[in-house]
mmCIF file as Biopython writes it, N, C-alpha, C and O atoms, coordinates in Angstrom:
data_model
#
loop_
_atom_site.group_PDB
_atom_site.id
_atom_site.type_symbol
_atom_site.label_atom_id
_atom_site.label_alt_id
_atom_site.label_comp_id
_atom_site.label_asym_id
_atom_site.label_entity_id
_atom_site.label_seq_id
_atom_site.pdbx_PDB_ins_code
_atom_site.Cartn_x
_atom_site.Cartn_y
_atom_site.Cartn_z
_atom_site.occupancy
_atom_site.B_iso_or_equiv
_atom_site.auth_seq_id
_atom_site.auth_asym_id
_atom_site.pdbx_PDB_model_num
ATOM 1   N N  . MET A ? 1  ? 7.310   -29.223 63.390  1.0 0.0 1  A 1 
ATOM 2   C CA . MET A ? 1  ? 7.875   -29.220 62.056  1.0 0.0 1  A 1 
ATOM 3   C C  . MET A ? 1  ? 6.766   -29.200 61.000  1.0 0.0 1  A 1 
ATOM 4   O O  . MET A ? 1  ? 6.840   -28.424 60.047  1.0 0.0 1  A 1 
ATOM 5   N N  . ILE A ? 2  ? 5.756   -30.031 61.153  1.0 0.0 2  A 1 
ATOM 6   C CA . ILE A ? 2  ? 4.657   -30.078 60.197  1.0 0.0 2  A 1 
ATOM 7   C C  . ILE A ? 2  ? 3.869   -28.778 60.248  1.0 0.0 2  A 1 
ATOM 8   O O  . ILE A ? 2  ? 3.373   -28.319 59.219  1.0 0.0 2  A 1 
ATOM 9   N N  . ARG A ? 3  ? 3.746   -28.182 61.417  1.0 0.0 3  A 1 
ATOM 10  C CA . ARG A ? 3  ? 3.017   -26.918 61.560  1.0 0.0 3  A 1 
ATOM 11  C C  . ARG A ? 3  ? 3.698   -25.804 60.757  1.0 0.0 3  A 1 
ATOM 12  O O  . ARG A ? 3  ? 3.020   -24.913 60.244  1.0 0.0 3  A 1 
ATOM 13  N N  . ILE A ? 4  ? 4.986   -25.843 60.648  1.0 0.0 4  A 1 
ATOM 14  C CA . ILE A ? 4  ? 5.728   -24.816 59.911  1.0 0.0 4  A 1 
ATOM 15  C C  . ILE A ? 4  ? 5.780   -25.169 58.419  1.0 0.0 4  A 1 
ATOM 16  O O  . ILE A ? 4  ? 5.719   -24.268 57.582  1.0 0.0 4  A 1 
ATOM 17  N N  . ALA A ? 5  ? 5.889   -26.420 58.074  1.0 0.0 5  A 1 
ATOM 18  C CA . ALA A ? 5  ? 6.048   -26.847 56.693  1.0 0.0 5  A 1 
ATOM 19  C C  . ALA A ? 5  ? 4.802   -26.563 55.860  1.0 0.0 5  A 1 
ATOM 20  O O  . ALA A ? 5  ? 4.910   -26.148 54.706  1.0 0.0 5  A 1 
ATOM 21  N N  . LEU A ? 6  ? 3.617   -26.785 56.438  1.0 0.0 6  A 1 
ATOM 22  C CA . LEU A ? 6  ? 2.378   -26.569 55.685  1.0 0.0 6  A 1 
ATOM 23  C C  . LEU A ? 6  ? 2.204   -25.101 55.270  1.0 0.0 6  A 1 
ATOM 24  O O  . LEU A ? 6  ? 1.938   -24.848 54.095  1.0 0.0 6  A 1 
ATOM 25  N N  . PRO A ? 7  ? 2.342   -24.124 56.174  1.0 0.0 7  A 1 
ATOM 26  C CA . PRO A ? 7  ? 2.217   -22.721 55.723  1.0 0.0 7  A 1 
ATOM 27  C C  . PRO A ? 7  ? 3.314   -22.314 54.744  1.0 0.0 7  A 1 
ATOM 28  O O  . PRO A ? 7  ? 3.072   -21.492 53.860  1.0 0.0 7  A 1 
ATOM 29  N N  . VAL A ? 8  ? 4.490   -22.863 54.882  1.0 0.0 8  A 1 
ATOM 30  C CA . VAL A ? 8  ? 5.583   -22.540 53.965  1.0 0.0 8  A 1 
ATOM 31  C C  . VAL A ? 8  ? 5.256   -23.070 52.573  1.0 0.0 8  A 1 
ATOM 32  O O  . VAL A ? 8  ? 5.477   -22.377 51.580  1.0 0.0 8  A 1 
ATOM 33  N N  . MET A ? 9  ? 4.729   -24.302 52.491  1.0 0.0 9  A 1 
ATOM 34  C CA . MET A ? 9  ? 4.361   -24.856 51.193  1.0 0.0 9  A 1 
ATOM 35  C C  . MET A ? 9  ? 3.217   -24.073 50.562  1.0 0.0 9  A 1 
ATOM 36  O O  . MET A ? 9  ? 3.220   -23.857 49.350  1.0 0.0 9  A 1 
ATOM 37  N N  . VAL A ? 10 ? 2.245   -23.648 51.348  1.0 0.0 10 A 1 
ATOM 38  C CA . VAL A ? 10 ? 1.132   -22.854 50.826  1.0 0.0 10 A 1 
ATOM 39  C C  . VAL A ? 10 ? 1.654   -21.518 50.320  1.0 0.0 10 A 1 
ATOM 40  O O  . VAL A ? 10 ? 1.234   -21.061 49.257  1.0 0.0 10 A 1 
ATOM 41  N N  . ALA A ? 11 ? 2.541   -20.894 51.042  1.0 0.0 11 A 1 
ATOM 42  C CA . ALA A ? 11 ? 3.106   -19.611 50.623  1.0 0.0 11 A 1 
ATOM 43  C C  . ALA A ? 11 ? 3.914   -19.773 49.339  1.0 0.0 11 A 1 
ATOM 44  O O  . ALA A ? 11 ? 3.827   -18.923 48.453  1.0 0.0 11 A 1 
ATOM 45  N N  . LEU A ? 12 ? 4.692   -20.840 49.219  1.0 0.0 12 A 1 
ATOM 46  C CA . LEU A ? 12 ? 5.463   -21.072 48.003  1.0 0.0 12 A 1 
ATOM 47  C C  . LEU A ? 12 ? 4.561   -21.359 46.812  1.0 0.0 12 A 1 
ATOM 48  O O  . LEU A ? 12 ? 4.837   -20.910 45.700  1.0 0.0 12 A 1 
ATOM 49  N N  . ALA A ? 13 ? 3.493   -22.099 47.036  1.0 0.0 13 A 1 
ATOM 50  C CA . ALA A ? 13 ? 2.555   -22.391 45.949  1.0 0.0 13 A 1 
ATOM 51  C C  . ALA A ? 13 ? 1.874   -21.112 45.473  1.0 0.0 13 A 1 
ATOM 52  O O  . ALA A ? 13 ? 1.699   -20.911 44.271  1.0 0.0 13 A 1 
ATOM 53  N N  . CYS A ? 14 ? 1.494   -20.261 46.398  1.0 0.0 14 A 1 
ATOM 54  C CA . CYS A ? 14 ? 0.865   -18.981 46.014  1.0 0.0 14 A 1 
ATOM 55  C C  . CYS A ? 14 ? 1.849   -18.085 45.276  1.0 0.0 14 A 1 
ATOM 56  O O  . CYS A ? 14 ? 1.470   -17.407 44.321  1.0 0.0 14 A 1 
ATOM 57  N N  . ALA A ? 15 ? 3.081   -18.073 45.696  1.0 0.0 15 A 1 
ATOM 58  C CA . ALA A ? 15 ? 4.092   -17.239 45.042  1.0 0.0 15 A 1 
ATOM 59  C C  . ALA A ? 15 ? 4.400   -17.760 43.640  1.0 0.0 15 A 1 
ATOM 60  O O  . ALA A ? 15 ? 4.653   -16.971 42.729  1.0 0.0 15 A 1 
ATOM 61  N N  . ALA A ? 16 ? 4.382   -19.065 43.461  1.0 0.0 16 A 1 
ATOM 62  C CA . ALA A ? 16 ? 4.675   -19.638 42.147  1.0 0.0 16 A 1 
ATOM 63  C C  . ALA A ? 16 ? 3.525   -19.412 41.171  1.0 0.0 16 A 1 
ATOM 64  O O  . ALA A ? 16 ? 3.755   -19.342 39.964  1.0 0.0 16 A 1 
ATOM 65  N N  . CYS A ? 17 ? 2.308   -19.297 41.660  1.0 0.0 17 A 1 
ATOM 66  C CA . CYS A ? 17 ? 1.145   -19.123 40.791  1.0 0.0 17 A 1 
ATOM 67  C C  . CYS A ? 17 ? 0.882   -17.672 40.419  1.0 0.0 17 A 1 
ATOM 68  O O  . CYS A ? 17 ? 0.133   -17.407 39.479  1.0 0.0 17 A 1 
ATOM 69  N N  . SER A ? 18 ? 1.473   -16.744 41.124  1.0 0.0 18 A 1 
ATOM 70  C CA . SER A ? 18 ? 1.182   -15.331 40.849  1.0 0.0 18 A 1 
ATOM 71  C C  . SER A ? 18 ? 1.797   -14.912 39.525  1.0 0.0 18 A 1 
ATOM 72  O O  . SER A ? 18 ? 2.863   -15.391 39.141  1.0 0.0 18 A 1 
ATOM 73  N N  . LYS A ? 19 ? 1.110   -14.010 38.832  1.0 0.0 19 A 1 
ATOM 74  C CA . LYS A ? 19 ? 1.577   -13.525 37.535  1.0 0.0 19 A 1 
ATOM 75  C C  . LYS A ? 19 ? 2.509   -12.333 37.742  1.0 0.0 19 A 1 
ATOM 76  O O  . LYS A ? 19 ? 2.323   -11.553 38.676  1.0 0.0 19 A 1 
ATOM 77  N N  . PRO A ? 20 ? 3.510   -12.191 36.871  1.0 0.0 20 A 1 
ATOM 78  C CA . PRO A ? 20 ? 4.372   -11.015 36.998  1.0 0.0 20 A 1 
ATOM 79  C C  . PRO A ? 20 ? 3.608   -9.766  36.555  1.0 0.0 20 A 1 
ATOM 80  O O  . PRO A ? 20 ? 2.696   -9.873  35.735  1.0 0.0 20 A 1 
ATOM 81  N N  . PRO A ? 21 ? 3.949   -8.609  37.065  1.0 0.0 21 A 1 
ATOM 82  C CA . PRO A ? 21 ? 3.233   -7.381  36.684  1.0 0.0 21 A 1 
ATOM 83  C C  . PRO A ? 21 ? 3.440   -7.068  35.194  1.0 0.0 21 A 1 
ATOM 84  O O  . PRO A ? 21 ? 4.538   -7.237  34.664  1.0 0.0 21 A 1 
ATOM 85  N N  . GLN A ? 22 ? 2.387   -6.617  34.538  1.0 0.0 22 A 1 
ATOM 86  C CA . GLN A ? 22 ? 2.446   -6.269  33.122  1.0 0.0 22 A 1 
ATOM 87  C C  . GLN A ? 22 ? 3.054   -4.873  32.963  1.0 0.0 22 A 1 
ATOM 88  O O  . GLN A ? 22 ? 2.762   -3.978  33.757  1.0 0.0 22 A 1 
ATOM 89  N N  . PRO A ? 23 ? 3.889   -4.682  31.949  1.0 0.0 23 A 1 
ATOM 90  C CA . PRO A ? 23 ? 4.454   -3.346  31.729  1.0 0.0 23 A 1 
ATOM 91  C C  . PRO A ? 23 ? 3.360   -2.374  31.287  1.0 0.0 23 A 1 
ATOM 92  O O  . PRO A ? 23 ? 2.421   -2.754  30.587  1.0 0.0 23 A 1 
ATOM 93  N N  . ASN A ? 24 ? 3.493   -1.137  31.698  1.0 0.0 24 A 1 
ATOM 94  C CA . ASN A ? 24 ? 2.496   -0.109  31.382  1.0 0.0 24 A 1 
ATOM 95  C C  . ASN A ? 24 ? 2.658   0.450   29.982  1.0 0.0 24 A 1 
ATOM 96  O O  . ASN A ? 24 ? 1.675   0.889   29.384  1.0 0.0 24 A 1 
ATOM 97  N N  . GLU A ? 25 ? 3.846   0.449   29.450  1.0 0.0 25 A 1 
ATOM 98  C CA . GLU A ? 25 ? 4.082   1.032   28.128  1.0 0.0 25 A 1 
ATOM 99  C C  . GLU A ? 25 ? 4.000   -0.037  27.042  1.0 0.0 25 A 1 
ATOM 100 O O  . GLU A ? 25 ? 4.415   -1.174  27.265  1.0 0.0 25 A 1 
ATOM 101 N N  . PRO A ? 26 ? 3.476   0.309   25.886  1.0 0.0 26 A 1 
ATOM 102 C CA . PRO A ? 26 ? 3.386   -0.678  24.799  1.0 0.0 26 A 1 
ATOM 103 C C  . PRO A ? 26 ? 4.775   -0.971  24.239  1.0 0.0 26 A 1 
ATOM 104 O O  . PRO A ? 26 ? 5.685   -0.156  24.392  1.0 0.0 26 A 1 
ATOM 105 N N  . PRO A ? 27 ? 4.949   -2.108  23.601  1.0 0.0 27 A 1 
ATOM 106 C CA . PRO A ? 27 ? 6.264   -2.416  23.023  1.0 0.0 27 A 1 
ATOM 107 C C  . PRO A ? 27 ? 6.598   -1.461  21.890  1.0 0.0 27 A 1 
ATOM 108 O O  . PRO A ? 27 ? 5.707   -0.966  21.200  1.0 0.0 27 A 1 
ATOM 109 N N  . THR A ? 28 ? 7.859   -1.210  21.706  1.0 0.0 28 A 1 
ATOM 110 C CA . THR A ? 28 ? 8.283   -0.289  20.654  1.0 0.0 28 A 1 
ATOM 111 C C  . THR A ? 28 ? 8.112   -0.953  19.293  1.0 0.0 28 A 1 
ATOM 112 O O  . THR A ? 28 ? 8.379   -2.146  19.154  1.0 0.0 28 A 1 
ATOM 113 N N  . PRO A ? 29 ? 7.668   -0.196  18.281  1.0 0.0 29 A 1 
ATOM 114 C CA . PRO A ? 29 ? 7.475   -0.791  16.949  1.0 0.0 29 A 1 
ATOM 115 C C  . PRO A ? 29 ? 8.819   -1.122  16.305  1.0 0.0 29 A 1 
ATOM 116 O O  . PRO A ? 29 ? 9.830   -0.464  16.546  1.0 0.0 29 A 1 
ATOM 117 N N  . GLN A ? 30 ? 8.792   -2.153  15.489  1.0 0.0 30 A 1 
ATOM 118 C CA . GLN A ? 30 ? 10.003  -2.584  14.800  1.0 0.0 30 A 1 
ATOM 119 C C  . GLN A ? 30 ? 10.234  -1.696  13.569  1.0 0.0 30 A 1 
ATOM 120 O O  . GLN A ? 30 ? 9.285   -1.171  12.987  1.0 0.0 30 A 1 
ATOM 121 N N  . ALA A ? 31 ? 11.466  -1.542  13.192  1.0 0.0 31 A 1 
ATOM 122 C CA . ALA A ? 31 ? 11.807  -0.782  11.993  1.0 0.0 31 A 1 
ATOM 123 C C  . ALA A ? 31 ? 11.375  -1.583  10.765  1.0 0.0 31 A 1 
ATOM 124 O O  . ALA A ? 31 ? 11.433  -2.812  10.772  1.0 0.0 31 A 1 
ATOM 125 N N  . ARG A ? 32 ? 10.946  -0.895  9.722   1.0 0.0 32 A 1 
ATOM 126 C CA . ARG A ? 32 ? 10.490  -1.564  8.511   1.0 0.0 32 A 1 
ATOM 127 C C  . ARG A ? 32 ? 11.696  -2.121  7.765   1.0 0.0 32 A 1 
ATOM 128 O O  . ARG A ? 32 ? 12.693  -1.428  7.564   1.0 0.0 32 A 1 
ATOM 129 N N  . VAL A ? 33 ? 11.591  -3.366  7.364   1.0 0.0 33 A 1 
ATOM 130 C CA . VAL A ? 33 ? 12.663  -4.027  6.622   1.0 0.0 33 A 1 
ATOM 131 C C  . VAL A ? 33 ? 12.347  -3.924  5.140   1.0 0.0 33 A 1 
ATOM 132 O O  . VAL A ? 33 ? 11.224  -4.201  4.718   1.0 0.0 33 A 1 
ATOM 133 N N  . GLU A ? 34 ? 13.336  -3.525  4.350   1.0 0.0 34 A 1 
ATOM 134 C CA . GLU A ? 34 ? 13.141  -3.383  2.905   1.0 0.0 34 A 1 
ATOM 135 C C  . GLU A ? 34 ? 13.054  -4.764  2.262   1.0 0.0 34 A 1 
ATOM 136 O O  . GLU A ? 34 ? 13.846  -5.658  2.560   1.0 0.0 34 A 1 
ATOM 137 N N  . THR A ? 35 ? 12.091  -4.916  1.389   1.0 0.0 35 A 1 
ATOM 138 C CA . THR A ? 35 ? 11.911  -6.179  0.676   1.0 0.0 35 A 1 
ATOM 139 C C  . THR A ? 35 ? 12.470  -6.053  -0.736  1.0 0.0 35 A 1 
ATOM 140 O O  . THR A ? 35 ? 12.684  -4.938  -1.213  1.0 0.0 35 A 1 
ATOM 141 N N  . PRO A ? 36 ? 12.709  -7.171  -1.410  1.0 0.0 36 A 1 
ATOM 142 C CA . PRO A ? 36 ? 13.300  -7.113  -2.756  1.0 0.0 36 A 1 
ATOM 143 C C  . PRO A ? 36 ? 12.415  -6.399  -3.770  1.0 0.0 36 A 1 
ATOM 144 O O  . PRO A ? 36 ? 12.935  -5.840  -4.735  1.0 0.0 36 A 1 
ATOM 145 N N  . TRP A ? 37 ? 11.111  -6.399  -3.589  1.0 0.0 37 A 1 
ATOM 146 C CA . TRP A ? 37 ? 10.236  -5.797  -4.593  1.0 0.0 37 A 1 
ATOM 147 C C  . TRP A ? 37 ? 9.848   -4.361  -4.268  1.0 0.0 37 A 1 
ATOM 148 O O  . TRP A ? 37 ? 9.003   -3.788  -4.955  1.0 0.0 37 A 1 
ATOM 149 N N  . ASP A ? 38 ? 10.447  -3.762  -3.233  1.0 0.0 38 A 1 
ATOM 150 C CA . ASP A ? 38 ? 10.166  -2.359  -2.916  1.0 0.0 38 A 1 
ATOM 151 C C  . ASP A ? 38 ? 10.570  -1.432  -4.056  1.0 0.0 38 A 1 
ATOM 152 O O  . ASP A ? 38 ? 9.859   -0.470  -4.348  1.0 0.0 38 A 1 
ATOM 153 N N  . SER A ? 39 ? 11.695  -1.704  -4.702  1.0 0.0 39 A 1 
ATOM 154 C CA . SER A ? 39 ? 12.134  -0.843  -5.802  1.0 0.0 39 A 1 
ATOM 155 C C  . SER A ? 39 ? 11.176  -0.962  -6.982  1.0 0.0 39 A 1 
ATOM 156 O O  . SER A ? 39 ? 10.922  0.021   -7.678  1.0 0.0 39 A 1 
ATOM 157 N N  . MET A ? 40 ? 10.644  -2.158  -7.209  1.0 0.0 40 A 1 
ATOM 158 C CA . MET A ? 40 ? 9.679   -2.329  -8.301  1.0 0.0 40 A 1 
ATOM 159 C C  . MET A ? 40 ? 8.377   -1.587  -7.991  1.0 0.0 40 A 1 
ATOM 160 O O  . MET A ? 40 ? 7.762   -1.011  -8.888  1.0 0.0 40 A 1 
ATOM 161 N N  . GLU A ? 41 ? 7.963   -1.601  -6.735  1.0 0.0 41 A 1 
ATOM 162 C CA . GLU A ? 41 ? 6.758   -0.873  -6.334  1.0 0.0 41 A 1 
ATOM 163 C C  . GLU A ? 41 ? 6.960   0.630   -6.521  1.0 0.0 41 A 1 
ATOM 164 O O  . GLU A ? 41 ? 6.041   1.332   -6.942  1.0 0.0 41 A 1 
ATOM 165 N N  . ALA A ? 42 ? 8.153   1.121   -6.211  1.0 0.0 42 A 1 
ATOM 166 C CA . ALA A ? 42 ? 8.446   2.542   -6.396  1.0 0.0 42 A 1 
ATOM 167 C C  . ALA A ? 42 ? 8.408   2.906   -7.881  1.0 0.0 42 A 1 
ATOM 168 O O  . ALA A ? 42 ? 7.881   3.957   -8.248  1.0 0.0 42 A 1 
ATOM 169 N N  . GLN A ? 43 ? 8.959   2.049   -8.730  1.0 0.0 43 A 1 
ATOM 170 C CA . GLN A ? 43 ? 8.920   2.297   -10.171 1.0 0.0 43 A 1 
ATOM 171 C C  . GLN A ? 43 ? 7.490   2.265   -10.693 1.0 0.0 43 A 1 
ATOM 172 O O  . GLN A ? 43 ? 7.127   3.060   -11.560 1.0 0.0 43 A 1 
ATOM 173 N N  . LYS A ? 44 ? 6.683   1.359   -10.177 1.0 0.0 44 A 1 
ATOM 174 C CA . LYS A ? 44 ? 5.277   1.265   -10.590 1.0 0.0 44 A 1 
ATOM 175 C C  . LYS A ? 44 ? 4.526   2.537   -10.204 1.0 0.0 44 A 1 
ATOM 176 O O  . LYS A ? 44 ? 3.741   3.065   -10.991 1.0 0.0 44 A 1 
ATOM 177 N N  . LYS A ? 45 ? 4.774   3.026   -8.987  1.0 0.0 45 A 1 
ATOM 178 C CA . LYS A ? 45 ? 4.120   4.256   -8.520  1.0 0.0 45 A 1 
ATOM 179 C C  . LYS A ? 45 ? 4.533   5.440   -9.386  1.0 0.0 45 A 1 
ATOM 180 O O  . LYS A ? 45 ? 3.702   6.279   -9.735  1.0 0.0 45 A 1 
ATOM 181 N N  . LYS A ? 46 ? 5.820   5.507   -9.734  1.0 0.0 46 A 1 
ATOM 182 C CA . LYS A ? 46 ? 6.310   6.589   -10.584 1.0 0.0 46 A 1 
ATOM 183 C C  . LYS A ? 46 ? 5.667   6.522   -11.961 1.0 0.0 46 A 1 
ATOM 184 O O  . LYS A ? 46 ? 5.288   7.553   -12.516 1.0 0.0 46 A 1 
ATOM 185 N N  . ALA A ? 47 ? 5.541   5.326   -12.516 1.0 0.0 47 A 1 
ATOM 186 C CA . ALA A ? 47 ? 4.919   5.163   -13.832 1.0 0.0 47 A 1 
ATOM 187 C C  . ALA A ? 47 ? 3.443   5.564   -13.792 1.0 0.0 47 A 1 
ATOM 188 O O  . ALA A ? 47 ? 2.942   6.162   -14.745 1.0 0.0 47 A 1 
ATOM 189 N N  . GLN A ? 48 ? 2.748   5.244   -12.708 1.0 0.0 48 A 1 
ATOM 190 C CA . GLN A ? 48 ? 1.346   5.639   -12.575 1.0 0.0 48 A 1 
ATOM 191 C C  . GLN A ? 48 ? 1.212   7.158   -12.503 1.0 0.0 48 A 1 
ATOM 192 O O  . GLN A ? 48 ? 0.293   7.732   -13.086 1.0 0.0 48 A 1 
ATOM 193 N N  . ASP A ? 49 ? 2.127   7.805   -11.789 1.0 0.0 49 A 1 
ATOM 194 C CA . ASP A ? 49 ? 2.103   9.262   -11.695 1.0 0.0 49 A 1 
ATOM 195 C C  . ASP A ? 49 ? 2.366   9.905   -13.058 1.0 0.0 49 A 1 
ATOM 196 O O  . ASP A ? 49 ? 1.706   10.874  -13.432 1.0 0.0 49 A 1 
ATOM 197 N N  . VAL A ? 50 ? 3.326   9.362   -13.791 1.0 0.0 50 A 1 
ATOM 198 C CA . VAL A ? 50 ? 3.629   9.894   -15.124 1.0 0.0 50 A 1 
ATOM 199 C C  . VAL A ? 50 ? 2.430   9.704   -16.045 1.0 0.0 50 A 1 
ATOM 200 O O  . VAL A ? 50 ? 2.087   10.611  -16.804 1.0 0.0 50 A 1 
ATOM 201 N N  . GLN A ? 51 ? 1.791   8.546   -15.989 1.0 0.0 51 A 1 
ATOM 202 C CA . GLN A ? 51 ? 0.616   8.285   -16.829 1.0 0.0 51 A 1 
ATOM 203 C C  . GLN A ? 51 ? -0.519  9.256   -16.492 1.0 0.0 51 A 1 
ATOM 204 O O  . GLN A ? 51 ? -1.243  9.699   -17.383 1.0 0.0 51 A 1 
ATOM 205 N N  . LYS A ? 52 ? -0.670  9.577   -15.236 1.0 0.0 52 A 1 
ATOM 206 C CA . LYS A ? 52 ? -1.708  10.529  -14.832 1.0 0.0 52 A 1 
ATOM 207 C C  . LYS A ? 52 ? -1.434  11.915  -15.417 1.0 0.0 52 A 1 
ATOM 208 O O  . LYS A ? 52 ? -2.349  12.585  -15.895 1.0 0.0 52 A 1 
ATOM 209 N N  . VAL A ? 53 ? -0.177  12.336  -15.377 1.0 0.0 53 A 1 
ATOM 210 C CA . VAL A ? 53 ? 0.187   13.632  -15.944 1.0 0.0 53 A 1 
ATOM 211 C C  . VAL A ? 53 ? -0.072  13.646  -17.450 1.0 0.0 53 A 1 
ATOM 212 O O  . VAL A ? 53 ? -0.609  14.616  -17.985 1.0 0.0 53 A 1 
ATOM 213 N N  . VAL A ? 54 ? 0.311   12.574  -18.125 1.0 0.0 54 A 1 
ATOM 214 C CA . VAL A ? 54 ? 0.115   12.488  -19.577 1.0 0.0 54 A 1 
ATOM 215 C C  . VAL A ? 54 ? -1.380  12.526  -19.906 1.0 0.0 54 A 1 
ATOM 216 O O  . VAL A ? 54 ? -1.786  13.210  -20.845 1.0 0.0 54 A 1 
ATOM 217 N N  . ASP A ? 55 ? -2.195  11.806  -19.149 1.0 0.0 55 A 1 
ATOM 218 C CA . ASP A ? 55 ? -3.644  11.805  -19.382 1.0 0.0 55 A 1 
ATOM 219 C C  . ASP A ? 55 ? -4.243  13.192  -19.174 1.0 0.0 55 A 1 
ATOM 220 O O  . ASP A ? 55 ? -5.102  13.626  -19.941 1.0 0.0 55 A 1 
ATOM 221 N N  . ASP A ? 56 ? -3.781  13.888  -18.126 1.0 0.0 56 A 1 
ATOM 222 C CA . ASP A ? 56 ? -4.282  15.245  -17.870 1.0 0.0 56 A 1 
ATOM 223 C C  . ASP A ? 56 ? -3.898  16.190  -19.013 1.0 0.0 56 A 1 
ATOM 224 O O  . ASP A ? 56 ? -4.705  17.020  -19.431 1.0 0.0 56 A 1 
ATOM 225 N N  . GLN A ? 57 ? -2.667  16.063  -19.514 1.0 0.0 57 A 1 
ATOM 226 C CA . GLN A ? 57 ? -2.235  16.909  -20.622 1.0 0.0 57 A 1 
ATOM 227 C C  . GLN A ? 57 ? -3.020  16.589  -21.890 1.0 0.0 57 A 1 
ATOM 228 O O  . GLN A ? 57 ? -3.336  17.495  -22.661 1.0 0.0 57 A 1 
ATOM 229 N N  . ALA A ? 58 ? -3.335  15.328  -22.116 1.0 0.0 58 A 1 
ATOM 230 C CA . ALA A ? 58 ? -4.102  14.941  -23.299 1.0 0.0 58 A 1 
ATOM 231 C C  . ALA A ? 58 ? -5.517  15.514  -23.223 1.0 0.0 58 A 1 
ATOM 232 O O  . ALA A ? 58 ? -6.048  15.976  -24.233 1.0 0.0 58 A 1 
ATOM 233 N N  . LYS A ? 59 ? -6.126  15.489  -22.051 1.0 0.0 59 A 1 
ATOM 234 C CA . LYS A ? 59 ? -7.466  16.067  -21.881 1.0 0.0 59 A 1 
ATOM 235 C C  . LYS A ? 59 ? -7.440  17.574  -22.139 1.0 0.0 59 A 1 
ATOM 236 O O  . LYS A ? 59 ? -8.323  18.119  -22.801 1.0 0.0 59 A 1 
ATOM 237 N N  . ALA A ? 60 ? -6.411  18.239  -21.604 1.0 0.0 60 A 1 
ATOM 238 C CA . ALA A ? 60 ? -6.298  19.692  -21.800 1.0 0.0 60 A 1 
ATOM 239 C C  . ALA A ? 60 ? -6.092  20.009  -23.267 1.0 0.0 60 A 1 
ATOM 240 O O  . ALA A ? 60 ? -6.674  20.974  -23.763 1.0 0.0 60 A 1 
ATOM 241 N N  . GLN A ? 61 ? -5.295  19.242  -23.978 1.0 0.0 61 A 1 
ATOM 242 C CA . GLN A ? 61 ? -5.058  19.470  -25.390 1.0 0.0 61 A 1 
ATOM 243 C C  . GLN A ? 61 ? -6.325  19.201  -26.197 1.0 0.0 61 A 1 
ATOM 244 O O  . GLN A ? 61 ? -6.615  19.924  -27.151 1.0 0.0 61 A 1 
ATOM 245 N N  . ALA A ? 62 ? -7.080  18.172  -25.825 1.0 0.0 62 A 1 
ATOM 246 C CA . ALA A ? 62 ? -8.339  17.886  -26.532 1.0 0.0 62 A 1 
ATOM 247 C C  . ALA A ? 62 ? -9.339  19.021  -26.334 1.0 0.0 62 A 1 
ATOM 248 O O  . ALA A ? 62 ? -10.066 19.367  -27.265 1.0 0.0 62 A 1 
ATOM 249 N N  . LYS A ? 63 ? -9.388  19.591  -25.170 1.0 0.0 63 A 1 
ATOM 250 C CA . LYS A ? 63 ? -10.285 20.722  -24.902 1.0 0.0 63 A 1 
ATOM 251 C C  . LYS A ? 63 ? -9.865  21.935  -25.730 1.0 0.0 63 A 1 
ATOM 252 O O  . LYS A ? 63 ? -10.709 22.652  -26.268 1.0 0.0 63 A 1 
ATOM 253 N N  . ALA A ? 64 ? -8.542  22.159  -25.827 1.0 0.0 64 A 1 
ATOM 254 C CA . ALA A ? 64 ? -8.054  23.295  -26.609 1.0 0.0 64 A 1 
ATOM 255 C C  . ALA A ? 64 ? -8.380  23.119  -28.085 1.0 0.0 64 A 1 
ATOM 256 O O  . ALA A ? 64 ? -8.785  24.082  -28.736 1.0 0.0 64 A 1 
ATOM 257 N N  . VAL A ? 65 ? -8.218  21.939  -28.625 1.0 0.0 65 A 1 
ATOM 258 C CA . VAL A ? 65 ? -8.541  21.673  -30.020 1.0 0.0 65 A 1 
ATOM 259 C C  . VAL A ? 65 ? -10.033 21.847  -30.253 1.0 0.0 65 A 1 
ATOM 260 O O  . VAL A ? 65 ? -10.443 22.413  -31.267 1.0 0.0 65 A 1 
ATOM 261 N N  . GLU A ? 66 ? -10.835 21.370  -29.333 1.0 0.0 66 A 1 
ATOM 262 C CA . GLU A ? 66 ? -12.290 21.492  -29.453 1.0 0.0 66 A 1 
ATOM 263 C C  . GLU A ? 66 ? -12.721 22.957  -29.387 1.0 0.0 66 A 1 
ATOM 264 O O  . GLU A ? 66 ? -13.648 23.370  -30.084 1.0 0.0 66 A 1 
ATOM 265 N N  . ALA A ? 67 ? -12.042 23.737  -28.545 1.0 0.0 67 A 1 
ATOM 266 C CA . ALA A ? 67 ? -12.378 25.150  -28.430 1.0 0.0 67 A 1 
ATOM 267 C C  . ALA A ? 67 ? -12.026 25.906  -29.726 1.0 0.0 67 A 1 
ATOM 268 O O  . ALA A ? 67 ? -12.761 26.806  -30.130 1.0 0.0 67 A 1 
ATOM 269 N N  . GLN A ? 68 ? -10.913 25.547  -30.373 1.0 0.0 68 A 1 
ATOM 270 C CA . GLN A ? 68 ? -10.515 26.193  -31.614 1.0 0.0 68 A 1 
ATOM 271 C C  . GLN A ? 68 ? -11.420 25.799  -32.767 1.0 0.0 68 A 1 
ATOM 272 O O  . GLN A ? 68 ? -11.610 26.588  -33.692 1.0 0.0 68 A 1 
ATOM 273 N N  . ALA A ? 69 ? -11.979 24.609  -32.735 1.0 0.0 69 A 1 
ATOM 274 C CA . ALA A ? 69 ? -12.829 24.129  -33.818 1.0 0.0 69 A 1 
ATOM 275 C C  . ALA A ? 69 ? -14.173 24.852  -33.828 1.0 0.0 69 A 1 
ATOM 276 O O  . ALA A ? 69 ? -14.811 24.944  -34.877 1.0 0.0 69 A 1 
ATOM 277 N N  . GLN A ? 70 ? -14.602 25.352  -32.714 1.0 0.0 70 A 1 
ATOM 278 C CA . GLN A ? 70 ? -15.898 26.016  -32.648 1.0 0.0 70 A 1 
ATOM 279 C C  . GLN A ? 70 ? -15.844 27.421  -33.112 1.0 0.0 70 A 1 
ATOM 280 O O  . GLN A ? 70 ? -16.864 28.110  -33.113 1.0 0.0 70 A 1 
#
């Protein structure tokens, strides 16, 4: 009985200590959750784009005025 119990306990201990196999594929990414300030960020980006257009038009108009003055 003892001759059989010792190898069985060793086998169970080895089986309990072994790590499960790791998956080969990476976990799937989570979907992005919308936050309350996303709409404000979008408005800020739009305002920055509009300001850039206005600045470009002002530079072009200043160049045209300068060209006419010469």
